[in-house]
C-alpha positions, 0 to 999 in steps of 0.5 A: 473394138469397144472402149471396154474391150480396149481397157482389157488390153494390157499396155505391156506384155511378154512371152517366152521363146525358150530362154528368150523373153520378148516384151511387147509395148502396146501403149500406142506411141509408148510415150513415157508417163508414170503409168507406162514406166511403172507397167514396163518396170513391173513387166521386167520384174516379172521376167527376171523373177518369174522366168529363167530367161537369159536374153530380153527383146523389147519390141513395139506393137505400133505399126510405125513407132517404137517409142516417142519418149516423154508424154508431153501431153501429160508432163506440160500441164503438170509443170504449167500448174506448178506441180514441181514435186510431181515433175521431179518424181517423174524425172526420177522415174525415167532414171529408174527406167533407164537404170533397170534396162541398163543393169538387167541381168539379161542381155537386152536387145531393142527391136526398134520397130519404128520411130525412136525419138527423144526419150525413146531413142535415149532408152534404146541406148540403155539396151546392150544391142539395137536392131532397127527396121529399115523400111520405116522409122527414124532415130532422133534426138530433137531436144535441141529444137524442143528446148529440153536440155539433156540430163547428165545421165541421159548424155552418159547413156548416149556416150555409151551407145553412140560413137562420139562424132555421130552423137555430137552431130545428133545432139546439136543438130537434131537430125533424123537418121534412118536405120541404114544411117544408124547401122553405118554410124555404129548405133544399131547392129543391123538394119533390116526390113520389118518383114525380116526384123524379128527373125533376125533379132531372134537369130541374134538373141537365141545364141546369147544364152549367158549366165545371169550372174556373169552378165550382171557382173560384166554390166556392173563393170562396163556400165557402172560409171553411167549409173554413177552419173545418173545417181550423183549428177542428175539429182542436182538438176532435178532438185533445182528445177534445172529442166524446162519445156520450150 
């Protein structure tokens, strides 16, 4: 594929299957940088505002990676050159990604089609449900080894999705869990081979044809505390520069 042809490929796209919207991430390892987050949020806006979908699936087009989290090749030079305002804005943008996913009026499913590392794994925790391929891919929070402390809102997302004992082990050890271990640990609903993954995800998703207003209200009550932590506790850390790399 020529460079000009590659430029025409959208980094994120969606399609509909009845009331189920399927967003496909097409930006390589789907690392978080301003352009990626902006593209995802705009795509989610389109699904919510331009369709009648009630259930959302997010998958990755990469052969072995769902999302590898923060794009350090973009972020590290920003911090090294002292552009703290841009770094702060980026962390607020990550918060927006998490909140928009968490509070979407659609029921959301992360079809974890490969590795979910660091911010990518945290993002998976913002979905209502997770189903992961079993033949390739790890679920991991390597921040303890990278020297990147979690923001309070990130930890709130982890607590929402992962049983306490499993979460603490993952956070403090940086261990890598397979899909089978994630299923046994209560992180994902199901682990299945990639050949079966989307069939199983769609089989789970299609009966979830629930009314958006009631889903939105349930999420407000279930996840309101997570949003409060993100909006009230994260800003002091971001504004004081209490985040670092290494």
